[in-house]
Every structure is written in C-alpha cells, then in structure tokens.
C-alpha positions as CSV (number, residue, x, y, z in Angstrom):
1,M,-36.5,-14.4,-4.6
2,Y,-37.5,-10.9,-6.2
3,Q,-35.9,-9.4,-2.6
4,L,-32.9,-11.5,-2.3
5,M,-31.9,-10.2,-5.8
6,E,-33.1,-7.1,-5.5
7,W,-30.5,-7.0,-2.6
8,F,-27.9,-7.9,-4.9
9,K,-28.7,-5.7,-7.2
10,S,-28.3,-2.9,-4.3
11,I,-25.0,-3.8,-3.1
12,G,-23.7,-3.3,-6.8
13,R,-25.0,0.4,-6.4
14,R,-23.1,1.1,-3.4
15,E,-20.4,3.7,-3.6
16,E,-19.3,3.0,0.2
17,G,-17.2,0.4,-0.9
18,Q,-15.5,1.2,-3.4
19,D,-15.0,4.0,-1.8
20,L,-13.9,1.4,1.6
21,L,-11.0,-0.5,-1.7
22,E,-10.1,2.7,-3.4
23,Y,-8.2,3.7,0.1
24,A,-7.1,0.5,0.9
25,L,-5.1,-0.4,-2.4
26,L,-4.1,3.2,-1.7
27,I,-2.2,3.2,0.8
28,A,-1.3,-0.2,0.5
29,L,0.5,1.1,-2.8
30,I,2.1,4.0,-0.8
31,A,2.6,1.3,2.0
32,I,5.1,-0.6,-0.9
33,V,7.3,2.4,-2.0
34,C,7.8,3.9,1.8
35,V,9.1,-0.1,2.8
36,A,10.9,0.4,-0.9
37,A,12.4,4.0,-0.4
38,I,13.6,2.6,3.8
39,T,15.0,-0.2,2.4
40,L,17.1,1.7,-0.6
41,A,18.1,4.2,1.5
42,G,19.2,1.7,4.5
43,T,21.8,0.0,1.9
44,N,23.7,3.4,1.0
45,V,24.2,4.3,5.2
46,R,25.1,1.0,5.7
47,D,27.4,1.0,2.4
48,T,28.0,4.7,3.5
49,F,29.3,4.0,6.9
50,N,31.3,0.7,5.5
51,N,33.4,3.3,3.6
52,I,33.8,5.3,5.9
53,A,35.1,2.6,8.9
54,G,37.5,1.4,6.0
55,S,38.7,4.1,5.0
56,I,40.3,4.5,8.9
C-alpha cells in the first residue's frame, strides 16, 4: 500500500506531464484562432468576388 501511495505522489510531482498539457492547450488555441481567421477571411473574399461579379 505504501508503494502505491508513493507512486501517486510521484505522478503529482512530475513536470513533464504539465509541460505536455500546456503545449497541447497552446496548440489547440492556435488552431482555433487559425480556423476562425480563415473562416472570416474566406467570407470576406467571397463577398468581394460577389460584389465584383455583380458589377460586371
């Protein structure tokens, strides 16, 4: 039982898992921002081309 308790304590002290989680959250945030920017830019480009096509 003592070994099991020590194992759980050692998991809490590991910093590699925390670093990995921070990087994963950062990558997820960057991906969300990229998707939002591409969606917004795509909408603006579509509207611009529609305006040009309507003018012709």
